[in-house]
C-alpha positions in Angstrom: 0.0 0.0 0.0 1.4 3.4 -1.1 0.1 6.6 0.5 0.8 9.9 -1.3 0.2 13.3 0.1 1.0 16.8 -0.9 0.8 20.3 0.7 0.4 23.0 -1.9 0.8 26.7 -1.1 -1.0 29.0 -3.4 -0.9 32.8 -4.0 -4.2 34.4 -5.0 -4.0 37.8 -6.6 -7.7 38.6 -7.2 -9.5 38.3 -3.9 -9.9 41.4 -1.7 -11.5 39.6 1.2 -11.5 36.2 3.0 -14.9 35.6 1.5 -13.6 35.9 -2.0 -10.6 33.7 -1.2 -12.9 31.0 0.2 -15.0 31.0 -2.9 -12.0 30.5 -5.1 -10.5 27.8 -2.9 -13.9 26.0 -2.7 -14.2 26.0 -6.5 -10.7 24.7 -7.0 -11.2 21.9 -4.4 -14.5 21.0 -6.1 -12.8 20.7 -9.5 -10.1 18.4 -8.0 -12.7 16.2 -6.2 -14.9 16.0 -9.4 -12.0 15.0 -11.7 -9.9 12.8 -9.4 -10.3 10.2 -6.7 -8.3 12.1 -4.0 -9.1 13.7 -0.7 -8.4 17.4 -0.5 -9.0 20.3 1.9 -7.7 23.8 2.8 -5.3 23.0 5.6 -3.5 26.2 6.4 -3.1 30.0 6.1 -6.8 30.4 6.7 -6.5 34.0 8.0 -4.5 35.2 5.0 -6.7 36.5 2.1 -3.9 36.2 -0.6 -2.4 32.9 0.5 -3.9 29.4 0.8 -2.6 26.0 1.7 -4.3 22.9 0.5 -3.6 19.3 1.4 -4.1 16.4 -0.9 -4.0 12.7 -0.1 -4.4 9.5 -2.2 -3.8 5.8 -1.7 -3.0 3.0 -4.2 -1.0 -0.2 -4.5 1.2 1.4 -7.2 3.5 4.3 -6.8 3.0 5.4 -10.4 -0.7 5.9 -9.8 -0.1 7.9 -6.7 2.4 10.1 -8.5 0.1 10.6 -11.4 -2.8 11.6 -9.2 -0.8 14.2 -7.4 0.6 15.6 -10.7 -2.9 15.7 -12.0 -4.0 17.8 -9.0 -1.1 20.2 -9.7 -2.1 20.4 -13.4 -5.8 21.3 -12.4 -4.6 24.1 -10.2 -2.2 25.5 -12.8 -4.9 25.3 -15.6 -7.5 27.1 -13.4 -5.5 30.3 -13.5 -6.9 32.0 -10.4 -4.0 30.8 -8.1 -0.3 30.6 -8.5 1.6 27.7 -6.9 4.4 29.0 -4.8 5.4 25.9 -2.9 4.8 22.1 -3.1 5.7 19.5 -0.7 5.1 15.9 -1.8 5.7 12.7 0.1 4.9 9.0 -0.4 5.0 6.4 2.3 
């Protein structure tokens, strides 16, 4: 069993309030959940309206599948265009 998880820090330029930030993050997380079989949530930087930190976790019996899932999450965020990835921490166990 392989468990893969990632912490992704995002910079958001358009929101001018925490409410706008939450709407953007909620939309991005919804896209990830709809397209991929992974768990994801906002896990940090909750009080910063231009920064967000999301956590993603997936499990499989093949490391290639885990890596592909996490890379797909990163691609969804990059294609969305509302947030810039400033830091990624990925680990598999």
